[in-house]
C-alpha positions in Angstrom: 16.0 -41.2 -5.9 12.7 -42.5 -4.6 12.3 -46.3 -5.2 9.1 -47.9 -6.3 9.0 -50.0 -3.2 9.3 -47.2 -0.6 5.6 -46.6 -0.1 4.9 -50.3 0.3 7.6 -50.8 2.8 6.4 -48.0 5.0 2.9 -49.4 5.0 4.3 -52.7 6.0 6.0 -51.1 9.0 2.8 -49.5 10.2 1.0 -52.6 10.4 3.9 -54.8 11.8 3.1 -54.2 15.3 -0.1 -52.2 16.1 -2.8 -50.2 14.7 -4.2 -46.9 15.8 -7.8 -47.6 17.0 -8.4 -43.9 17.6 -8.4 -43.1 13.9 -11.5 -45.2 13.2 -13.4 -43.6 16.1 -12.7 -40.1 14.9 -14.6 -40.7 11.6 -17.9 -41.5 13.5 -18.0 -37.9 14.9 -19.1 -38.8 18.4 -21.0 -36.2 20.6 -18.8 -33.9 22.7 -18.3 -32.9 26.3 -16.7 -29.5 27.0 -14.5 -28.3 29.7 -13.7 -24.6 29.9 -13.0 -22.6 33.2 -11.8 -19.4 31.6 -13.4 -16.2 33.1 -16.3 -15.7 30.6 -17.1 -19.5 30.1 -20.0 -19.7 32.6 -18.9 -23.3 33.6 -20.5 -25.6 36.2 -19.5 -29.0 37.2 -23.1 -29.6 38.2 -24.2 -29.5 34.5 -23.9 -31.8 31.6 -20.8 -30.3 30.0 -22.3 -28.5 27.1 -20.5 -25.9 25.0 -22.9 -23.2 26.5 -22.3 -24.5 30.1 -19.1 -26.5 30.1 -17.6 -28.4 33.1 -15.2 -26.4 35.2 -12.8 -29.4 35.8 -11.6 -32.2 33.6 -12.4 -34.6 36.4 -16.1 -33.9 36.1 -16.1 -34.9 32.5 -13.9 -38.0 33.3 -16.5 -39.2 35.7 -19.3 -39.4 33.2 -17.7 -39.7 29.7 -19.2 -42.6 27.8 -17.8 -44.7 24.8 -17.6 -42.7 21.6 -17.6 -39.3 23.4 -14.9 -36.7 23.1 -14.0 -34.3 26.0 -12.9 -31.1 24.4 -10.7 -29.0 26.9 -10.1 -25.3 26.4 -6.7 -24.1 27.5 -6.8 -22.3 31.0 -6.4 -18.7 31.4 -4.8 -19.2 34.9 -1.2 -19.4 35.8 -1.5 -22.8 37.4 -3.9 -24.3 34.7 -6.7 -26.6 35.8 -4.7 -27.5 39.0 -6.1 -30.8 39.4 -5.0 -34.4 39.8 -6.7 -36.4 37.1 -7.8 -40.1 37.1 -9.2 -41.7 34.1 -10.8 -45.1 35.1 -13.8 -45.2 32.5 -13.5 -47.1 29.3 -14.6 -46.8 25.7 -15.2 -49.8 23.4 -13.5 -51.0 20.2 -14.0 -48.3 17.6 -15.5 -46.0 20.2 -12.9 -44.8 22.6 -13.3 -42.1 25.1 -11.2 -39.2 24.1 -9.7 -36.1 26.0 -8.5 -33.6 23.5 -6.8 -30.3 24.1 -4.0 -28.1 22.6 -1.3 -27.2 25.1 -3.8 -27.6 28.1 -2.0 -27.4 31.4 -3.2 -29.8 34.0 -1.3 -28.0 36.7 1.9 -27.6 38.4 2.9 -30.9 40.3 -0.5 -32.3 39.2 -0.5 -35.9 37.9 -2.5 -38.0 35.5 -3.4 -41.6 36.1 -5.1 -44.0 33.7 -6.2 -46.9 35.7 -8.1 -50.1 34.8 -9.4 -48.4 31.7 -9.5 -49.4 28.0 -9.8 -47.7 24.6 -8.7 -44.3 25.8 -7.2 -41.3 23.8 -5.5 -38.4 25.6 -4.0 -35.8 23.3 -2.5 -32.3 23.8 -2.1 -32.1 27.6 0.9 -30.4 29.4 1.8 -32.1 32.8 4.5 -30.9 35.2 4.4 -34.2 37.1 4.0 -37.9 36.2 1.6 -39.8 34.1 0.9 -43.4 34.8 -0.9 -46.0 32.9 -1.8 -48.9 35.1 -3.7 -52.2 34.1 -5.1 -50.5 31.1 -5.5 -51.6 27.4 -5.6 -49.7 24.0 -4.4 -46.3 25.3 -3.0 -43.5 23.1 -1.1 -40.7 24.6 -0.3 -38.3 21.8 1.1 -34.7 21.4 1.8 -34.6 25.3 4.3 -32.3 27.0 5.4 -33.8 30.3 8.4 -32.7 32.3 9.5 -33.9 35.7 12.3 -35.7 37.5 12.4 -39.4 37.0 10.2 -40.9 34.4 7.5 -38.6 33.1 5.4 -41.5 31.7 5.2 -45.1 33.3 3.3 -47.9 31.6 2.8 -50.7 34.1 0.8 -53.4 35.8 0.2 -55.5 32.7 -1.1 -52.7 30.4 -1.4 -53.7 26.8 -1.4 -51.9 23.5 -0.3 -48.5 24.9 1.0 -45.9 22.5 3.1 -43.0 23.5 3.6 -40.8 20.5 4.7 -37.5 19.1 5.4 -36.0 22.6 8.1 -34.2 24.5 9.0 -36.2 27.6 11.7 -36.4 30.2 11.7 -40.2 30.5 9.7 -43.3 29.7 9.4 -46.4 31.8 7.7 -49.6 30.5 7.4 -52.2 33.1 5.4 -54.8 35.1 4.5 -57.2 32.4 3.0 -54.5 30.0 2.9 -55.8 26.4 3.0 -54.3 22.9 3.7 -50.8 24.0 4.8 -48.3 21.2 7.1 -45.4 22.0 7.4 -43.5 18.8 8.4 -40.0 17.3 9.0 -38.5 20.7 11.7 -36.1 21.9 12.9 -37.7 25.3 15.4 -35.7 27.4 16.7 -37.8 30.4 18.3 -36.0 33.2 22.0 -36.6 34.5 22.2 -40.3 35.2 18.4 -40.9 34.4 17.6 -43.4 31.7 15.7 -41.8 28.8 13.8 -45.0 27.9 13.7 -48.0 30.2 12.0 -51.4 29.4 11.7 -53.8 32.2 9.8 -57.1 31.9 7.7 -55.6 29.1 7.4 -58.0 26.1 6.8 -56.6 22.6 7.9 -53.0 23.4 8.8 -50.9 20.4 11.2 -48.0 20.9 11.0 -46.5 17.4 11.9 -43.1 15.6 12.6 -41.2 18.9 15.3 -38.6 19.6 16.7 -39.3 22.9 19.2 -37.0 24.9 21.0 -37.3 28.2 24.2 -37.1 30.1 25.7 -39.9 32.3 23.1 -42.7 32.3 22.2 -45.0 29.5 19.7 -43.7 27.0 17.9 -46.9 26.3 17.8 -49.9 28.6 16.0 -53.2 28.1 15.9 -55.8 31.0 14.1 -58.8 32.2 11.5 -60.7 30.2 11.0 -58.3 27.3 10.9 -60.7 24.5 9.9 -59.4 21.1 11.0 -55.8 22.0 12.7 -53.6 19.3 14.8 -50.5 19.2 14.8 -49.0 15.7 15.3 -45.8 14.0 16.2 -43.8 16.9 18.7 -40.8 17.2 20.5 -41.3 20.5 22.5 -38.4 21.8 24.9 -38.9 24.7 25.9 -35.4 25.7 28.9 -33.8 27.5 30.9 -36.0 29.7 31.9 -33.0 31.8 28.4 -33.0 33.4 29.1 -36.4 35.1 30.5 -36.6 38.5 34.1 -37.8 38.8 33.1 -41.0 40.6 30.2 -41.6 38.1 31.5 -43.2 35.0 29.4 -43.0 31.9 27.1 -45.8 31.0 26.7 -47.4 27.7 24.4 -45.5 25.4 22.2 -48.5 24.7 22.2 -51.3 27.4 20.4 -54.6 26.9 20.7 -57.2 29.8 21.6 -60.8 29.4 18.0 -61.8 30.3 16.5 -59.6 27.7 19.1 -59.9 24.9 17.9 -63.1 23.3 14.5 -61.6 22.5 15.4 -58.1 21.5 16.2 -56.6 18.1 18.0 -53.3 17.4 19.0 -51.7 14.2 19.0 -48.4 12.1 19.8 -46.4 15.2 22.2 -43.4 15.1 24.2 -42.8 18.2 26.2 -39.6 18.8 28.6 -38.4 21.4 30.8 -35.4 21.8 33.3 -37.0 24.3 36.7 -38.4 23.4 36.9 -41.2 25.8 36.2 -44.8 24.9 32.6 -45.0 26.4 30.8 -47.8 25.0 28.0 -47.2 22.5 26.5 -50.6 23.4 26.4 -53.0 26.4 24.7 -56.1 25.2 24.3 -59.2 27.5 27.1 -57.9 29.6 29.6 -57.1 26.9 30.6 -53.5 25.9 31.1 -52.4 22.2 32.4 -49.2 21.1 31.9 -49.6 17.3 29.0 -50.7 15.1 31.3 -53.2 13.5 32.2 -54.9 16.7 28.7 -54.9 18.0 27.3 -56.4 14.8 29.9 -58.9 14.6 29.3 -60.3 18.1 25.4 -60.0 18.2 24.1 -59.8 14.6 22.3 -56.7 15.7 22.8 -53.0 14.6 24.2 -53.8 11.2 22.8 -50.6 9.9 23.4 -48.5 13.0 25.6 -45.3 12.6 28.0 -43.9 15.2 29.4 -40.7 13.4 32.6 -39.1 14.6 32.2 -36.5 17.4 31.1 -33.1 16.2 29.0 -34.4 13.2 25.9 -32.3 12.8 23.2 -34.9 12.8 20.5 -32.1 12.9 21.5 -30.5 9.5 18.6 -30.4 7.1 21.2 -30.8 4.4 23.8 -33.3 5.5 22.5 -35.3 8.5 23.3 -39.0 8.1 19.8 -39.5 9.7 18.1 -38.4 6.5 16.4 -41.2 4.4 18.4 -43.9 6.1 15.8 -45.5 8.5 13.8 -48.8 8.2 10.2 -48.1 7.0 9.2 -51.7 8.1 10.4 -51.2 11.7 7.9 -52.1 14.4 5.7 -49.2 15.6 6.5 -46.9 12.6 4.2 -43.9 12.4 3.2 -42.1 9.2 3.8 -38.6 10.7 6.6 -37.1 12.9 6.7 -35.2 16.1 5.4 -32.1 14.2 2.8 -34.2 12.4 4.5 -33.9 9.1 4.6 -36.9 6.7 7.5 -39.1 5.8 9.2 -37.3 2.9 11.8 -38.3 0.5 14.8 -35.8 0.2 15.7 -36.0 -3.5 19.2 -34.7 -2.8 20.1 -37.7 -0.7 20.4 -41.3 -1.7 17.9 -43.5 0.0 20.1 -45.8 2.3 17.2 -47.1 4.4 16.1 -50.7 4.4 15.5 -52.0 0.8 15.9 -48.4 -0.4 13.4 -46.9 2.0 13.6 -43.2 2.9 12.1 -42.7 6.4 14.5 -40.6 8.5 15.8 -41.7 11.9 14.7 -39.8 15.0 11.6 -38.0 16.0 11.5 -35.4 13.2 11.3 -35.9 9.4 13.3 -33.7 7.2 11.0 -31.7 5.0 11.2 -29.6 1.9 11.1 -26.0 2.5 8.9 -24.7 -0.3 8.6 -20.9 0.2 7.6 -19.8 -3.2 8.1 -19.8 -7.0 8.5 -17.4 -9.6 7.4 -17.6 -13.2 9.3 -16.2 -16.1 8.3 -16.0 -19.8 10.9 -15.7 -22.5 8.5 -13.8 -24.6 5.6 -12.3 -22.5 4.7 -10.1 -25.6 4.5 -11.9 -29.0 2.2 -12.5 -31.9 0.0 -15.5 -32.0 1.9 -18.7 -33.5 5.1 -17.8 -31.5 6.6 -20.5 -29.3 6.7 -19.2 -25.7 8.8 -20.9 -23.1 7.8 -20.6 -19.5 10.3 -21.2 -16.7 9.7 -21.9 -13.0 12.3 -20.5 -10.5 11.5 -22.2 -7.2 12.5 -21.2 -3.7 12.7 -24.6 -2.3 15.1 -26.9 -0.3 14.3 -29.7 -2.7 13.8 -28.1 -6.0 14.4 -31.4 -7.9 11.5 -33.0 -6.1 8.8 -30.5 -7.4 6.1 -31.1 -10.0 5.0 -28.0 -12.0 1.6 -27.4 -13.4 1.8 -24.7 -16.2 -1.6 -23.4 -17.2 -1.2 -20.9 -20.2 -4.6 -19.4 -19.6 -5.9 -19.8 -23.2 -8.2 -22.9 -22.4 -5.7 -25.5 -23.3 -4.8 -28.2 -20.8 -2.2 -27.5 -18.2 1.3 -29.0 -18.9 2.3 -31.1 -16.0 6.0 -31.8 -15.7 9.0 -32.4 -13.5 11.0 -30.1 -15.6 11.3 -26.4 -14.8 10.4 -25.3 -18.4 7.4 -25.8 -20.6 6.8 -24.6 -24.1 3.5 -23.4 -25.5 2.2 -22.0 -28.8 -0.7 -19.5 -28.4 -3.1 -20.0 -31.4 -5.1 -16.7 -31.2 -4.5 -13.3 -29.7 -5.3 -12.9 -26.1 -4.4 -11.1 -22.8 -3.9 -14.3 -21.1 -2.9 -14.9 -17.5 -0.3 -17.8 -17.3 -0.5 -19.6 -13.9 2.1 -21.9 -12.3 1.6 -24.2 -9.5 4.6 -25.9 -7.9 3.9 -29.0 -5.8 6.3 -30.9 -3.6 6.5 -34.5 -2.6 4.1 -34.1 0.4 1.5 -32.0 -1.5 2.5 -28.4 -0.4 1.7 -26.0 -3.2 3.0 -22.5 -4.1 1.7 -20.3 -6.9 2.9 -17.7 -9.4 1.4 -15.9 -12.4 2.5 -13.8 -15.3 0.5 -11.9 -17.9 1.0 -12.8 -21.6 0.2 -10.4 -24.2 -0.5 -12.4 -27.3 -1.0 -10.1 -30.4 -2.1 -10.4 -33.9 0.6 -10.8 -36.5 1.1 -7.7 -38.6 3.3 -4.6 -39.0 4.1 -2.1 -36.2 1.8 0.8 -36.4 2.4 3.9 -34.3 -0.7 5.6 -32.8 -1.1 8.1 -30.0 -3.6 10.3 -28.2 -2.8 13.8 -26.9 -5.0 15.2 -24.2 -4.8 18.2 -21.8 -3.2 17.3 -18.6 -5.2 19.0 -15.9 -4.7 19.3 -12.2 -7.2 17.4 -9.9 -6.5 19.1 -6.6 -5.0 22.4 -5.1 -2.2 20.7 -3.6 1.0 22.8 -3.6 3.0 19.7 -4.8 3.2 18.2 -8.3 0.4 20.0 -10.2 0.7 20.2 -14.0 1.4 23.5 -15.9 -1.5 25.4 -17.4 -0.6 24.3 -20.9 0.4 20.7 -20.2 -0.5 17.9 -22.6 -0.3 14.2 -22.0 0.9 12.2 -25.1 0.2 8.5 -24.7 1.7 5.9 -27.2 -0.4 3.1 -25.6 -2.7 2.8 -28.7 0.3 1.7 -30.8 -0.4 -1.6 -32.6 2.7 -3.6 -31.8 2.9 -7.3 -32.5 6.3 -7.5 -30.8 7.3 -5.5 -27.7 8.2 -1.9 -28.2 11.8 -1.0 -27.4 11.5 2.7 -27.3 9.7 5.8 -28.7 10.4 9.4 -29.5 7.9 12.3 -29.3 8.6 15.5 -31.2 6.1 18.0 -29.5 6.3 20.5 -32.4 7.8 23.3 -30.3 11.4 22.4 -30.7 11.4 19.9 -27.9 11.2 16.2 -27.9 11.5 13.3 -25.4 12.9 9.6 -25.7 11.3 6.9 -23.5 11.6 3.1 -23.3 8.6 0.8 -23.9 5.2 2.3 -24.3 3.9 4.9 -21.8 2.6 8.5 -21.5 4.8 11.6 -21.7 3.6 14.9 -20.2 4.8 18.1 -21.7 4.3 21.7 -20.7 4.0 24.1 -23.7 5.1 27.7 -23.3 2.2 29.3 -25.1 -1.2 28.4 -26.7 -1.3 27.4 -30.3 -1.5 24.7 -32.9 1.4 22.0 -32.8 2.3 19.2 -34.9 3.1 16.2 -32.6 5.1 13.3 -34.1 5.4 9.8 -32.5 8.1 7.4 -33.7 8.1 3.9 -32.3 10.7 1.1 -32.6 10.2 -2.5 -31.6 12.6 -5.3 -30.4 12.8 -6.7 -33.8 14.1 -3.4 -35.3 10.9 -2.3 -37.1 10.0 1.5 -37.0 6.7 3.4 -37.5 5.9 7.1 -37.2 2.7 9.1 -37.2 1.8 12.8 -36.7 -1.2 14.8 -35.4 -2.0 18.5 -35.4 -3.0 19.4 -31.8 -4.6 22.5 -30.4 -3.0 23.6 -27.2 -5.1 26.1 -25.1 -5.9 27.2 -21.6 -8.6 25.2 -20.0 -11.9 26.6 -18.4 -11.2 27.2 -14.7 -12.9 28.1 -11.4 -11.8 30.9 -9.2 -10.1 30.4 -5.8 -10.2 33.5 -3.7 -7.4 34.0 -1.0 -6.6 36.6 1.5 -4.7 39.2 -0.5 -1.0 39.5 0.1 1.9 41.4 -1.3 4.4 39.5 -3.6 6.5 42.3 -4.7 7.4 45.9 -3.8 10.4 47.1 -5.7 10.7 50.2 -3.3 12.2 47.8 -0.8 14.1 45.6 -3.2 15.7 48.5 -5.1 14.9 46.8 -8.6 12.4 49.2 -10.2 10.8 48.1 -13.5 12.4 49.4 -16.6 11.6 49.9 -20.3 14.8 48.0 -21.4 14.3 44.7 -19.8 11.5 42.3 -18.6 10.9 42.1 -14.9 10.4 38.4 -14.0 7.8 38.1 -11.2 7.8 34.8 -9.2 4.2 33.8 -8.3 3.0 31.8 -5.3 2.7 28.6 -7.4 3.2 25.7 -5.1 5.8 26.5 -2.5 7.7 29.2 -4.3 6.7 31.9 -2.0 7.5 31.3 1.8 4.4 31.4 3.9 2.0 31.1 1.1 1.9 27.6 -0.3 -0.8 27.6 -2.9 -1.8 25.2 -5.7 0.8 24.0 -8.1 -1.9 23.7 -10.8 -3.0 27.4 -11.0 -3.7 28.4 -14.7 -3.9 32.2 -14.3 -3.8 34.8 -11.5 -5.6 37.9 -10.4 -3.1 40.7 -9.4 -3.5 44.3 -8.1 -0.6 46.1 -9.9 0.5 49.5 -8.8 3.0 51.9 -10.4 4.5 54.9 -8.7 7.4 57.3 -9.0 7.4 56.9 -12.8 10.1 58.9 -14.6 8.0 59.2 -17.9 4.4 58.9 -19.0 3.9 55.4 -20.2 2.3 52.0 -19.9 3.1 48.6 -18.3 2.4 45.3 -20.0 2.0 42.1 -18.0 2.1 38.8 -19.7 2.9 35.1 -19.1 6.5 34.0 -19.1 7.7 31.9 -22.1 5.7 34.1 -24.6 6.5 37.2 -26.6 5.4 40.5 -25.2 1.9 41.3 -26.5 0.9 44.7 -28.0 -1.4 45.4 -25.1 -1.3 47.4 -21.9 -2.1 46.5 -18.3 -1.6 49.8 -16.6 -1.0 53.5 -17.6 1.1 56.0 -15.6 1.8 59.7 -15.6 5.3 60.9 -14.7 5.5 61.3 -10.9 2.1 59.9 -10.4 0.6 56.7 -8.8 -1.7 54.3 -10.8 -3.2 50.9 -10.0 -5.2 48.3 -11.9 -6.3 44.7 -11.5 -4.6 42.4 -13.9 -5.7 38.9 -14.8 -2.9 37.1 -16.6 -2.0 33.4 -17.4 0.8 31.7 -15.5 3.9 30.8 -17.4 5.3 27.3 -17.6 8.0 28.3 -15.0 5.3 29.7 -12.6 6.1 33.3 -13.5 4.8 36.4 -15.4 6.8 39.2 -17.0 6.2 42.9 -16.6 7.8 45.7 -18.7 7.3 49.4 -19.1 7.3 50.9 -22.6 9.5 53.9 -21.5 11.3 55.1 -18.4 11.2 53.4 -15.1 8.9 53.2 -12.0 8.5 51.4 -8.7 6.3 48.3 -9.2 4.0 47.0 -6.4 2.1 43.6 -7.0 -0.6 42.2 -4.6 -1.8 38.6 -5.1 -5.6 38.5 -5.0 -6.6 35.0 -6.2 -6.2 32.5 -9.0 -8.2 30.4 -11.6 -7.6 26.6 -11.8 -9.3 23.8 -13.8 -11.1 21.4 -11.5 -11.1 23.8 -8.6 -12.6 26.9 -7.1 -16.0 28.4 -7.8 -17.9 29.3 -11.0 -18.8 32.9 -11.9 -22.1 34.5 -12.6 -22.1 37.9 -14.2 -24.6 40.5 -13.3 -25.5 43.8 -14.9 -23.6 46.4 -13.1 -25.4 47.0 -9.8 -24.6 49.6 -7.2 -24.0 48.3 -3.8 -22.8 51.4 -2.1 -22.3 55.1 -2.6 -21.0 57.2 0.3 -22.2 60.4 -1.4 -25.8 59.3 -0.7 -25.3 57.3 2.5 -22.8 57.5 5.3 -20.6 60.4 4.0 -17.0 60.5 2.9 -14.7 57.8 4.5 -12.1 59.6 6.7 -8.4 58.8 7.0 -7.7 55.7 9.2 -11.4 54.8 9.2 -13.3 51.6 7.9 -16.8 51.0 6.6 -18.5 47.8 6.2 -20.4 47.1 2.9 -22.9 44.3 2.4 -22.0 42.6 -0.8 -23.7 39.1 -0.6 -27.3 38.3 0.0 -28.3 41.6 -1.7 -29.1 42.7 -5.3 -29.4 39.1 -6.5 -25.9 38.1 -5.2 -26.5 35.0 -3.1 -25.6 34.9 0.6 -23.3 32.0 0.1 -21.1 33.7 -2.6 -17.5 33.3 -1.8 -16.3 36.2 -3.8 -17.7 39.3 -5.6 -16.3 41.2 -8.6 -16.8 45.0 -8.0 -15.9 48.2 -9.7 -14.4 50.4 -7.0 -14.5 54.2 -7.5 -13.3 57.2 -5.5 -14.2 60.8 -5.9 -13.7 64.0 -3.9 -10.4 62.8 -2.3 -8.9 65.4 -0.1 -5.4 63.9 0.0 -3.3 61.3 -2.0 -4.2 58.0 -0.2 -4.8 54.3 -0.7 -7.9 52.2 -0.1 -7.9 48.6 1.0 -10.9 46.3 0.5 -10.7 43.1 2.6 -12.9 40.3 4.0 -12.0 40.1 7.7 -12.5 43.4 9.6 -10.0 42.2 12.2 -7.3 41.4 9.7 -6.3 44.2 7.4 -3.6 43.1 4.8 -0.8 45.4 3.7 -2.2 45.7 0.1 -4.1 48.2 -1.7 -7.0 48.2 -4.3 -7.3 51.9 -5.2 -5.2 55.1 -5.1 -7.4 58.2 -4.8 -6.0 61.5 -5.6 -7.5 65.1 -5.1 -9.4 66.5 -8.1 -9.5 63.0 -9.8 -12.1 60.4 -10.0 -10.3 57.0 -10.0 -11.7 53.5 -10.5 -10.3 50.0 -10.3 -12.0 46.6 -10.4 -11.4 44.2 -7.5 -12.4 40.6 -6.9 -13.1 40.5 -3.1 -13.4 37.5 -0.9 -16.7 37.7 1.1 -16.3 38.2 4.8 -18.5 37.7 7.7 -22.3 38.1 7.1 -21.7 38.7 3.4 -19.8 41.8 3.8 -16.3 43.4 2.9 -14.6 46.2 4.9 -13.3 49.3 3.1 -10.3 51.1 4.8 -9.0 54.7 3.8 -5.4 55.5 4.7 -5.5 59.3 4.7 -7.6 62.3 4.2 -11.2 61.6 3.2 -12.7 60.3 0.0 -16.2 59.2 -1.3 -16.3 55.6 -2.4 -18.7 54.0 -4.9 -19.0 50.2 -5.1 -20.7 48.6 -8.2 -21.0 44.8 -8.5 -20.4 43.1 -11.9 -20.6 39.5 -10.8 -19.9 36.8 -8.1 -18.3 33.5 -7.5 -20.2 30.8 -5.6 -21.4 27.1 -5.6 -24.4 28.2 -7.8 -22.2 30.0 -10.3 -22.7 29.4 -13.9 -19.5 29.9 -15.8 -15.9 29.0 -15.9 -13.1 31.3 -16.9 -10.7 30.6 -19.8 -7.7 32.9 -19.7 -6.0 34.1 -22.9 -2.8 35.7 -23.8 -3.8 39.5 -23.6 -5.0 40.5 -27.1 -6.4 43.7 -28.5 -10.0 43.6 -29.6 -10.7 47.2 -30.5 -9.0 50.7 -30.7 -11.0 53.7 -31.6 -7.8 55.6 -32.5 -8.1 53.9 -35.9 -11.8 54.6 -36.2 -12.5 57.8 -34.4 -13.4 58.9 -31.0 -16.4 57.8 -29.0 -18.7 60.7 -28.8 -20.5 61.9 -25.6 -23.5 59.7 -25.0 -22.4 57.3 -27.8 -21.9 53.5 -27.6 -19.4 51.3 -29.5 -19.7 47.6 -30.0 -16.6 45.4 -29.3 -16.7 42.0 -31.1 -14.4 39.1 -31.6 -15.3 37.3 -28.3 -15.4 33.6 -28.6 -18.7 31.9 -29.4 -20.5 30.8 -26.2 -19.0 33.4 -24.0 -21.3 34.7 -21.4 -18.8 37.1 -19.8 -15.5 38.7 -20.5 -12.5 40.2 -18.7 -11.2 43.2 -20.4 -8.6 45.8 -19.8 -10.6 48.9 -20.9 -8.4 52.2 -21.5 -9.7 55.7 -22.1 -7.2 58.2 -23.7 -7.1 61.7 -25.1 -10.1 62.5 -22.9 -11.3 66.2 -23.0 -13.6 66.1 -19.9 -14.2 64.2 -16.8 -16.7 61.4 -17.2 -17.0 57.6 -17.3 -17.4 54.6 -19.5 -19.7 51.8 -19.0 -19.2 48.2 -20.3 -22.2 45.9 -20.6 -23.6 42.9 -22.6 -24.5 43.6 -26.2 -28.2 43.8 -26.7 -29.1 44.6 -23.1 -30.1 47.9 -21.6 -27.3 50.3 -20.6 -26.9 50.4 -16.8 -26.3 53.5 -14.7 -23.1 52.2 -13.1 -19.6 53.0 -14.3 -16.8 50.8 -15.4 -14.0 53.4 -15.8 -13.7 57.1 -14.7 -12.2 59.3 -17.5 -10.0 62.3 -16.7 -9.0 65.0 -19.1 -5.4 64.8 -20.3 -4.9 61.4 -18.7 -4.8 57.9 -20.0 -6.9 55.8 -17.6 -7.1 52.0 -17.7 -9.3 49.7 -15.7 -9.9 45.9 -15.4 -13.5 45.2 -16.4 -15.6 42.1 -15.9 -18.8 42.4 -18.1 -21.6 40.2 -19.4 -21.3 39.3 -23.1 -24.2 39.2 -25.6 -23.9 37.4 -28.9 -20.2 37.4 -28.7 -20.1 41.2 -28.2 -19.7 43.9 -25.6 -21.1 47.4 -25.7 -19.1 50.3 -24.3 -21.0 53.5 -23.6 -19.5 57.0 -23.0 -21.0 59.5 -20.6 -22.1 62.9 -21.8 -19.0 64.7 -20.6 -16.7 64.6 -23.7 -15.3 62.4 -26.4 -12.8 59.6 -25.7 -10.6 57.1 -27.5 -11.4 53.6 -26.1 -9.0 50.7 -26.3 -10.3 47.2 -25.4 -7.9 44.3 -24.6 -9.2 40.8 -23.9 -7.8 39.0 -20.8 -10.1 36.0 -20.8 -13.7 35.0 -21.0 -16.4 33.0 -19.1 -18.4 30.2 -20.7 -21.1 27.9 -19.3 -19.4 25.2 -17.3 
């Protein structure tokens, strides 16, 4: 407990003996001299000691320093420091001392400091490995020094007056030669062997106060001769191991005051320790030895409040030391701060047993609070206005009971200042308030903490939510959302009290339960309209539900071209595709396919699908996993034949697509060409079918094992920086069954295929080709020879205009229900989404009577000469077609060779993005 008189007693102690003149001078801000001999200081002893050109030596400054000036010394960057013996013999004036200030400045090894015949001098922060002597000087302050040597590191002699040796680490102090009113305070003094730590000889008025003294065999404190008015107070005096003393060297008394000095010396409130077991006297006073405080006090009247604890007592413990709060705050020479410049502090855990209830500690160091931090807790951080909220402080402090707390509730009301760890408050109006806590200990140290308070309007719990598409924002192979992902956020719920939990019914037979209020991501298996229901419960037991109808669909996407690679060949796995089960194809979504880590957020994929060795005539359907098999076809096959087609299909929620024959079985080969993804890739610009190459008119048929380069970018309106082109690739006049590979890098031919030419048949397939060097692609023919025709239908690039939206394959038109398309006739296919500028179709010709071709183009535009699909009599031929759209429609024209049935399936569409 802190008594009311404590501060008054301490102040009285400060003025009992001496003042500190240096404090008044500091406020006058005298001009400075600078000493700095570091490598880049540009010093000179011939100059005036400015900061720009400082002195190289301290002595140069000492020779010219005038009253009121401060010599500021920069620590040396050399091993031996400034390496000079320093003498200070100039003086300041009252209130205007000369000051030498440093911070750990090494004077040098074996270099000494002498203050001789000087007055009004302050020396602070020097390190000396020799002796410091004050001779015939007055009003000298030696503060925060580090001096280590044999013998006495500091000697005050030759009638010096009012010298103060404070807050320093020393190896011994000697006050002698008629010196008067010397203060030795708040120092760590370590005497060696039989050396005395503090010796007073013929030095009246000396105060040895609040020091911690160590040593072995010699006395720690001695007072002798004419030293009237001297005092030894508040010290912690350690007499260390007796084993370090020589056998013929008996231990001296810890405190020794001679008969000549004893009548004029006072001693009290000291703490004397020892770790020996022999009866070595703690005191020798006027020739008599005393081993206990009681005996000493009874005989001399001194030391009535001294402590000599049992051996082994931990007097350095910050929790239990008997030195804590037990000193005399009125002792001569008491300082307001300790060795570490920390203020006198009252430990609230320990009773104040000092003089008149004072709380200064004994020794050089003052025990302090350890205020590391504080936490703030609110019993109801979320509550309606009008609710009483209790704030609790949880301090991390050595002295928690000595703290004062300032609770600012952040609503404009005055902070609550209290010694209690709790404070209550009623928020009058709703707010998002920041409650701030400041904890302050007895010496003014502060720590802070904050906590948000959500103050709501009183009322019923009302569930609200938003449901938005969850789209990928990168092509990272890790962590992308699925193509039909939706994020449902319950954050708009109006909740006067904290929400305990909520449930979301996604309307597809699945639901999730979560705590608090948050967002929940959900991947739907198929597009559609879903009724989402949110049910919310608060901590008071209230419940609220709400529902919304949400449309879930694929998002517009850009195209990402990749080097084609094979993902499946059932000829090597021995698992042909059948009509009686769905073949599940793992796509390179994320890291599922070794060596091909692609985006985890792809929405749809472009595949080149080949069937061979079919046992029956039939067709293959490819569709996203998680959905029912659509009534469409992706590829048609004749028994024993080989057929290929490009397929664009959405990715299922598990990163797969399914493939199934309608009859029989066949080997299935799938090459990965590229993918579409929201917030990634390039936009598409459709063009009217434009012929880029025709070997029948230029270059001749492409022979087996040969390649030919075709310019596809920077020509015919396709920009030179296009990243990929969509082309219709047609073969005619093949001499053998073969396959054709179209690829970007002429030096890297993939093990994929784009077209399977056969003798006597014109065959076509659409391909999306990454653009290679100089805007080219390379065509390779495997065997025999064949003519090749390349027609462009669009491109992808940075100036592209449209994004692709995939759809679950759906049938738009089938002339088998309306009649064949006659030679030279055109049919219109409608049902495309409003705003579509292009479409991706699977176009199939069947029941053909003559070889010819079909051309798809935008409704309302002129029919181009290029072909989209080559028809063959007696065969059903499909082809992946990308075409412009006009007014939501596509025109399909038949050549003049013969009538055909035409089936049109929609795979996706392009819209302005």
